[in-house]
N, CA, C and O atoms as a GROMACS GRO file, in nm:
protein
  356
    1MET      N    1  -2.319  -3.778   7.498
    1MET     CA    2  -2.344  -3.705   7.362
    1MET      C    3  -2.323  -3.556   7.444
    1MET      O    4  -2.402  -3.547   7.538
    2GLU      N    5  -2.263  -3.478   7.432
    2GLU     CA    6  -2.252  -3.329   7.537
    2GLU      C    7  -2.341  -3.255   7.487
    2GLU      O    8  -2.381  -3.297   7.379
    3ASN      N    9  -2.401  -3.137   7.531
    3ASN     CA   10  -2.514  -3.042   7.498
    3ASN      C   11  -2.442  -2.924   7.370
    3ASN      O   12  -2.350  -2.845   7.389
    4GLU      N   13  -2.484  -2.935   7.302
    4GLU     CA   14  -2.348  -2.859   7.237
    4GLU      C   15  -2.434  -2.691   7.221
    4GLU      O   16  -2.378  -2.590   7.177
    5ALA      N   17  -2.599  -2.697   7.276
    5ALA     CA   18  -2.647  -2.582   7.256
    5ALA      C   19  -2.574  -2.453   7.327
    5ALA      O   20  -2.560  -2.470   7.448
    6SER      N   21  -2.531  -2.341   7.282
    6SER     CA   22  -2.476  -2.226   7.366
    6SER      C   23  -2.563  -2.162   7.390
    6SER      O   24  -2.632  -2.129   7.294
    7ASN      N   25  -2.603  -2.114   7.524
    7ASN     CA   26  -2.665  -2.006   7.554
    7ASN      C   27  -2.641  -1.890   7.604
    7ASN      O   28  -2.572  -1.887   7.706
    8ASN      N   29  -2.703  -1.729   7.533
    8ASN     CA   30  -2.590  -1.626   7.552
    8ASN      C   31  -2.735  -1.577   7.694
    8ASN      O   32  -2.852  -1.594   7.727
    9SER      N   33  -2.603  -1.510   7.731
    9SER     CA   34  -2.654  -1.436   7.851
    9SER      C   35  -2.731  -1.338   7.841
    9SER      O   36  -2.754  -1.307   7.725
   10SER      N   37  -2.783  -1.274   7.924
   10SER     CA   38  -2.916  -1.171   7.905
   10SER      C   39  -2.828  -1.046   7.893
   10SER      O   40  -2.863  -0.946   7.830
   11GLY      N   41  -2.691  -1.061   7.968
   11GLY     CA   42  -2.601  -0.924   7.907
   11GLY      C   43  -2.580  -0.966   7.828
   11GLY      O   44  -2.502  -0.873   7.809
   12TRP      N   45  -2.566  -1.034   7.733
   12TRP     CA   46  -2.506  -1.028   7.560
   12TRP      C   47  -2.625  -0.984   7.469
   12TRP      O   48  -2.624  -0.890   7.389
   13LEU      N   49  -2.735  -1.076   7.497
   13LEU     CA   50  -2.864  -0.992   7.442
   13LEU      C   51  -2.898  -0.842   7.455
   13LEU      O   52  -2.962  -0.790   7.364
   14PHE      N   53  -2.861  -0.769   7.561
   14PHE     CA   54  -2.916  -0.660   7.602
   14PHE      C   55  -2.808  -0.563   7.513
   14PHE      O   56  -2.835  -0.469   7.439
   15PHE      N   57  -2.671  -0.622   7.550
   15PHE     CA   58  -2.542  -0.526   7.431
   15PHE      C   59  -2.576  -0.518   7.274
   15PHE      O   60  -2.571  -0.424   7.195
   16VAL      N   61  -2.620  -0.680   7.256
   16VAL     CA   62  -2.637  -0.679   7.080
   16VAL      C   63  -2.778  -0.602   7.044
   16VAL      O   64  -2.778  -0.545   6.935
   17LYS      N   65  -2.909  -0.593   7.130
   17LYS     CA   66  -2.968  -0.512   7.108
   17LYS      C   67  -2.985  -0.357   7.109
   17LYS      O   68  -3.050  -0.298   7.022
   18VAL      N   69  -2.918  -0.291   7.217
   18VAL     CA   70  -2.864  -0.124   7.224
   18VAL      C   71  -2.769  -0.111   7.093
   18VAL      O   72  -2.779  -0.017   7.014
   19THR      N   73  -2.648  -0.248   7.076
   19THR     CA   74  -2.602  -0.194   6.953
   19THR      C   75  -2.645  -0.171   6.835
   19THR      O   76  -2.605  -0.084   6.758
   20PHE      N   77  -2.730  -0.251   6.818
   20PHE     CA   78  -2.805  -0.263   6.698
   20PHE      C   79  -2.930  -0.078   6.705
   20PHE      O   80  -2.949   0.015   6.626
   21ALA      N   81  -2.967  -0.103   6.807
   21ALA     CA   82  -3.033   0.018   6.850
   21ALA      C   83  -2.964   0.165   6.768
   21ALA      O   84  -2.988   0.248   6.681
   22ILE      N   85  -2.856   0.121   6.875
   22ILE     CA   86  -2.784   0.284   6.863
   22ILE      C   87  -2.735   0.314   6.674
   22ILE      O   88  -2.767   0.419   6.616
   23ALA      N   89  -2.659   0.206   6.608
   23ALA     CA   90  -2.619   0.171   6.504
   23ALA      C   91  -2.760   0.183   6.412
   23ALA      O   92  -2.725   0.203   6.296
   24LEU      N   93  -2.863   0.178   6.420
   24LEU     CA   94  -2.968   0.201   6.308
   24LEU      C   95  -3.051   0.387   6.365
   24LEU      O   96  -3.142   0.449   6.311
   25ALA      N   97  -2.987   0.416   6.463
   25ALA     CA   98  -3.078   0.534   6.478
   25ALA      C   99  -2.923   0.631   6.417
   25ALA      O  100  -2.929   0.736   6.353
   26ALA      N  101  -2.803   0.565   6.455
   26ALA     CA  102  -2.684   0.662   6.369
   26ALA      C  103  -2.710   0.719   6.245
   26ALA      O  104  -2.710   0.835   6.202
   27MET      N  105  -2.735   0.591   6.191
   27MET     CA  106  -2.752   0.580   6.031
   27MET      C  107  -2.891   0.677   5.984
   27MET      O  108  -2.906   0.718   5.869
   28ALA      N  109  -2.981   0.700   6.093
   28ALA     CA  110  -3.112   0.754   6.033
   28ALA      C  111  -3.062   0.929   6.133
   28ALA      O  112  -3.093   1.047   6.117
   29VAL      N  113  -2.999   0.875   6.204
   29VAL     CA  114  -2.974   1.086   6.180
   29VAL      C  115  -2.866   1.120   6.070
   29VAL      O  116  -2.892   1.211   5.991
   30GLY      N  117  -2.735   1.045   6.060
   30GLY     CA  118  -2.671   1.095   5.954
   30GLY      C  119  -2.723   1.090   5.844
   30GLY      O  120  -2.636   1.118   5.762
   31ILE      N  121  -2.859   1.060   5.774
   31ILE     CA  122  -2.892   1.051   5.646
   31ILE      C  123  -3.003   1.194   5.663
   31ILE      O  124  -3.003   1.291   5.587
   32VAL      N  125  -3.078   1.179   5.763
   32VAL     CA  126  -3.192   1.329   5.798
   32VAL      C  127  -3.048   1.444   5.792
   32VAL      O  128  -3.045   1.524   5.698
   33MET      N  129  -2.956   1.444   5.875
   33MET     CA  130  -2.856   1.571   5.912
   33MET      C  131  -2.781   1.553   5.768
   33MET      O  132  -2.776   1.672   5.738
   34ALA      N  133  -2.722   1.487   5.661
   34ALA     CA  134  -2.699   1.482   5.544
   34ALA      C  135  -2.752   1.638   5.429
   34ALA      O  136  -2.865   1.661   5.387
   35PRO      N  137  -2.606   1.734   5.404
   35PRO     CA  138  -2.680   1.803   5.373
   35PRO      C  139  -2.713   1.817   5.183
   35PRO      O  140  -2.677   1.902   5.100
   36ILE      N  141  -2.786   1.708   5.172
   36ILE     CA  142  -2.804   1.692   5.036
   36ILE      C  143  -2.988   1.724   4.985
   36ILE      O  144  -3.050   1.817   5.036
   37ASP      N  145  -3.034   1.660   4.912
   37ASP     CA  146  -3.183   1.670   4.857
   37ASP      C  147  -3.248   1.555   4.905
   37ASP      O  148  -3.208   1.441   4.928
   38LEU      N  149  -3.412   1.639   4.922
   38LEU     CA  150  -3.451   1.496   5.039
   38LEU      C  151  -3.475   1.396   4.890
   38LEU      O  152  -3.499   1.279   4.922
   39LEU      N  153  -3.473   1.410   4.794
   39LEU     CA  154  -3.462   1.245   4.699
   39LEU      C  155  -3.387   1.175   4.750
   39LEU      O  156  -3.432   1.065   4.782
   40VAL      N  157  -3.226   1.205   4.785
   40VAL     CA  158  -3.150   1.144   4.764
   40VAL      C  159  -3.157   1.069   4.888
   40VAL      O  160  -3.144   0.946   4.884
   41LYS      N  161  -3.180   1.141   5.016
   41LYS     CA  162  -3.218   1.131   5.133
   41LYS      C  163  -3.295   1.000   5.164
   41LYS      O  164  -3.258   0.906   5.234
   42SER      N  165  -3.424   1.015   5.086
   42SER     CA  166  -3.523   0.917   5.044
   42SER      C  167  -3.450   0.784   4.972
   42SER      O  168  -3.494   0.677   5.013
   43TYR      N  169  -3.406   0.781   4.929
   43TYR     CA  170  -3.304   0.693   4.816
   43TYR      C  171  -3.256   0.568   4.930
   43TYR      O  172  -3.282   0.448   4.937
   44LEU      N  173  -3.146   0.696   5.041
   44LEU     CA  174  -3.048   0.646   5.125
   44LEU      C  175  -3.130   0.584   5.217
   44LEU      O  176  -3.061   0.503   5.280
   45GLY      N  177  -3.250   0.582   5.256
   45GLY     CA  178  -3.313   0.601   5.344
   45GLY      C  179  -3.346   0.414   5.309
   45GLY      O  180  -3.308   0.315   5.370
   46VAL      N  181  -3.445   0.431   5.167
   46VAL     CA  182  -3.494   0.287   5.171
   46VAL      C  183  -3.369   0.196   5.146
   46VAL      O  184  -3.383   0.073   5.150
   47CYS      N  185  -3.267   0.244   5.125
   47CYS     CA  186  -3.174   0.136   5.104
   47CYS      C  187  -3.098   0.032   5.210
   47CYS      O  188  -3.044  -0.079   5.214
   48SER      N  189  -3.133   0.154   5.297
   48SER     CA  190  -3.086   0.128   5.435
   48SER      C  191  -3.121  -0.030   5.496
   48SER      O  192  -3.070  -0.140   5.514
   49LEU      N  193  -3.262   0.055   5.513
   49LEU     CA  194  -3.388   0.004   5.530
   49LEU      C  195  -3.373  -0.165   5.441
   49LEU      O  196  -3.386  -0.268   5.507
   50PHE      N  197  -3.358  -0.169   5.353
   50PHE     CA  198  -3.371  -0.294   5.276
   50PHE      C  199  -3.231  -0.422   5.301
   50PHE      O  200  -3.221  -0.543   5.284
   51LEU      N  201  -3.124  -0.291   5.358
   51LEU     CA  202  -2.954  -0.388   5.411
   51LEU      C  203  -3.008  -0.463   5.510
   51LEU      O  204  -3.000  -0.584   5.530
   52VAL      N  205  -3.084  -0.345   5.593
   52VAL     CA  206  -3.149  -0.399   5.746
   52VAL      C  207  -3.194  -0.527   5.761
   52VAL      O  208  -3.160  -0.621   5.832
   53SER      N  209  -3.323  -0.500   5.636
   53SER     CA  210  -3.403  -0.639   5.623
   53SER      C  211  -3.332  -0.790   5.538
   53SER      O  212  -3.385  -0.902   5.538
   54THR      N  213  -3.223  -0.757   5.482
   54THR     CA  214  -3.192  -0.831   5.387
   54THR      C  215  -3.017  -0.944   5.503
   54THR      O  216  -2.970  -1.057   5.507
   55THR      N  217  -2.996  -0.819   5.564
   55THR     CA  218  -2.906  -0.870   5.672
   55THR      C  219  -2.966  -0.941   5.751
   55THR      O  220  -2.925  -1.057   5.751
   56ILE      N  221  -3.102  -0.906   5.866
   56ILE     CA  222  -3.133  -1.042   5.934
   56ILE      C  223  -3.216  -1.197   5.855
   56ILE      O  224  -3.215  -1.312   5.900
   57THR      N  225  -3.282  -1.147   5.728
   57THR     CA  226  -3.270  -1.300   5.671
   57THR      C  227  -3.132  -1.396   5.630
   57THR      O  228  -3.118  -1.518   5.617
   58LEU      N  229  -3.018  -1.251   5.612
   58LEU     CA  230  -2.906  -1.351   5.566
   58LEU      C  231  -2.901  -1.465   5.712
   58LEU      O  232  -2.917  -1.587   5.722
   59SER      N  233  -2.854  -1.298   5.864
   59SER     CA  234  -2.859  -1.445   5.930
   59SER      C  235  -2.906  -1.503   6.006
   59SER      O  236  -2.850  -1.565   6.096
   60LYS      N  237  -3.067  -1.491   5.975
   60LYS     CA  238  -3.125  -1.609   6.009
   60LYS      C  239  -3.158  -1.795   5.907
   60LYS      O  240  -3.203  -1.907   5.928
   61THR      N  241  -3.097  -1.713   5.797
   61THR     CA  242  -3.110  -1.871   5.696
   61THR      C  243  -2.941  -1.926   5.748
   61THR      O  244  -2.918  -2.046   5.755
   62LEU      N  245  -2.861  -1.849   5.772
   62LEU     CA  246  -2.728  -1.911   5.781
   62LEU      C  247  -2.762  -2.017   5.898
   62LEU      O  248  -2.747  -2.139   5.898
   63ARG      N  249  -2.819  -1.920   6.014
   63ARG     CA  250  -2.892  -2.006   6.183
   63ARG      C  251  -2.886  -2.122   6.105
   63ARG      O  252  -2.805  -2.215   6.102
   64ASP      N  253  -3.021  -2.090   6.026
   64ASP     CA  254  -3.132  -2.204   6.057
   64ASP      C  255  -2.999  -2.359   5.939
   64ASP      O  256  -2.966  -2.474   5.966
   65ASP      N  257  -2.966  -2.260   5.808
   65ASP     CA  258  -2.884  -2.428   5.748
   65ASP      C  259  -2.809  -2.445   5.865
   65ASP      O  260  -2.848  -2.554   5.907
   66HIS      N  261  -2.702  -2.391   5.964
   66HIS     CA  262  -2.609  -2.433   6.101
   66HIS      C  263  -2.715  -2.573   6.165
   66HIS      O  264  -2.690  -2.694   6.159
   67GLU      N  265  -2.819  -2.515   6.217
   67GLU     CA  266  -2.877  -2.596   6.276
   67GLU      C  267  -2.925  -2.694   6.218
   67GLU      O  268  -2.902  -2.793   6.287
   68SER      N  269  -2.978  -2.719   6.130
   68SER     CA  270  -3.016  -2.805   6.005
   68SER      C  271  -2.919  -2.942   5.979
   68SER      O  272  -2.961  -3.057   5.973
   69ARG      N  273  -2.743  -2.887   5.961
   69ARG     CA  274  -2.676  -3.013   5.934
   69ARG      C  275  -2.612  -3.059   6.094
   69ARG      O  276  -2.553  -3.167   6.106
   70ARG      N  277  -2.629  -2.973   6.201
   70ARG     CA  278  -2.624  -2.988   6.290
   70ARG      C  279  -2.716  -3.085   6.338
   70ARG      O  280  -2.676  -3.200   6.325
   71PHE      N  281  -2.829  -3.072   6.391
   71PHE     CA  282  -2.890  -3.205   6.348
   71PHE      C  283  -2.902  -3.353   6.240
   71PHE      O  284  -2.926  -3.468   6.276
   72HIS      N  285  -2.882  -3.314   6.129
   72HIS     CA  286  -2.833  -3.470   6.036
   72HIS      C  287  -2.709  -3.493   6.085
   72HIS      O  288  -2.677  -3.607   6.051
   73ASN      N  289  -2.608  -3.432   6.160
   73ASN     CA  290  -2.494  -3.527   6.198
   73ASN      C  291  -2.522  -3.581   6.298
   73ASN      O  292  -2.499  -3.701   6.312
   74ARG      N  293  -2.573  -3.515   6.384
   74ARG     CA  294  -2.653  -3.638   6.507
   74ARG      C  295  -2.700  -3.713   6.432
   74ARG      O  296  -2.615  -3.799   6.410
   75ILE      N  297  -2.810  -3.738   6.365
   75ILE     CA  298  -2.910  -3.844   6.308
   75ILE      C  299  -2.810  -3.938   6.262
   75ILE      O  300  -2.818  -4.049   6.313
   76SER      N  301  -2.707  -3.915   6.169
   76SER     CA  302  -2.579  -4.019   6.119
   76SER      C  303  -2.485  -4.040   6.236
   76SER      O  304  -2.389  -4.106   6.197
   77GLU      N  305  -2.477  -4.011   6.354
   77GLU     CA  306  -2.418  -4.042   6.446
   77GLU      C  307  -2.474  -4.152   6.548
   77GLU      O  308  -2.420  -4.241   6.615
   78ALA      N  309  -2.602  -4.108   6.531
   78ALA     CA  310  -2.685  -4.195   6.670
   78ALA      C  311  -2.720  -4.307   6.534
   78ALA      O  312  -2.750  -4.417   6.580
   79ARG      N  313  -2.724  -4.305   6.385
   79ARG     CA  314  -2.740  -4.400   6.330
   79ARG      C  315  -2.594  -4.552   6.343
   79ARG      O  316  -2.600  -4.674   6.358
   80THR      N  317  -2.456  -4.427   6.322
   80THR     CA  318  -2.381  -4.550   6.338
   80THR      C  319  -2.344  -4.604   6.446
   80THR      O  320  -2.300  -4.719   6.446
   81GLN      N  321  -2.356  -4.524   6.568
   81GLN     CA  322  -2.378  -4.665   6.696
   81GLN      C  323  -2.448  -4.712   6.734
   81GLN      O  324  -2.443  -4.775   6.840
   82GLN      N  325  -2.555  -4.697   6.652
   82GLN     CA  326  -2.670  -4.781   6.630
   82GLN      C  327  -2.574  -4.929   6.563
   82GLN      O  328  -2.516  -5.018   6.625
   83LEU      N  329  -2.586  -4.912   6.455
   83LEU     CA  330  -2.482  -5.023   6.348
   83LEU      C  331  -2.379  -5.086   6.421
   83LEU      O  332  -2.367  -5.208   6.408
   84LEU      N  333  -2.271  -4.998   6.528
   84LEU     CA  334  -2.157  -5.022   6.596
   84LEU      C  335  -2.205  -5.161   6.669
   84LEU      O  336  -2.166  -5.277   6.664
   85LYS      N  337  -2.324  -5.084   6.750
   85LYS     CA  338  -2.401  -5.153   6.876
   85LYS      C  339  -2.436  -5.305   6.847
   85LYS      O  340  -2.410  -5.407   6.910
   86GLU      N  341  -2.523  -5.277   6.698
   86GLU     CA  342  -2.566  -5.421   6.653
   86GLU      C  343  -2.467  -5.491   6.622
   86GLU      O  344  -2.476  -5.606   6.666
   87TYR      N  345  -2.332  -5.460   6.535
   87TYR     CA  346  -2.204  -5.561   6.492
   87TYR      C  347  -2.166  -5.618   6.588
   87TYR      O  348  -2.150  -5.740   6.581
   88THR      N  349  -2.134  -5.524   6.745
   88THR     CA  350  -2.030  -5.580   6.804
   88THR      C  351  -2.122  -5.701   6.907
   88THR      O  352  -2.065  -5.787   6.975
   89GLU      N  353  -2.257  -5.687   6.899
   89GLU     CA  354  -2.329  -5.791   7.021
   89GLU      C  355  -2.325  -5.941   6.977
   89GLU      O  356  -2.371  -6.028   7.051
   0.00000   0.00000   0.00000
């Protein structure tokens, strides 16, 4: 069975982290520099933090679900191979 794990390069991980930081900083600067009331800026800041938090939670949950299905499929495939091996002997 082939190894299905895909490892990301250190360059890609660096790129992803830097672009996330830039996007977060740009959003924060945009909110701070906006010509609006402090109450509205605070509201936008809290909503932005909540959006980032839920995005991270969603991506982790989807990844965990995908890995769980992949593991379950591997177990099913191993059981099938074992049954076929037993019946062919």
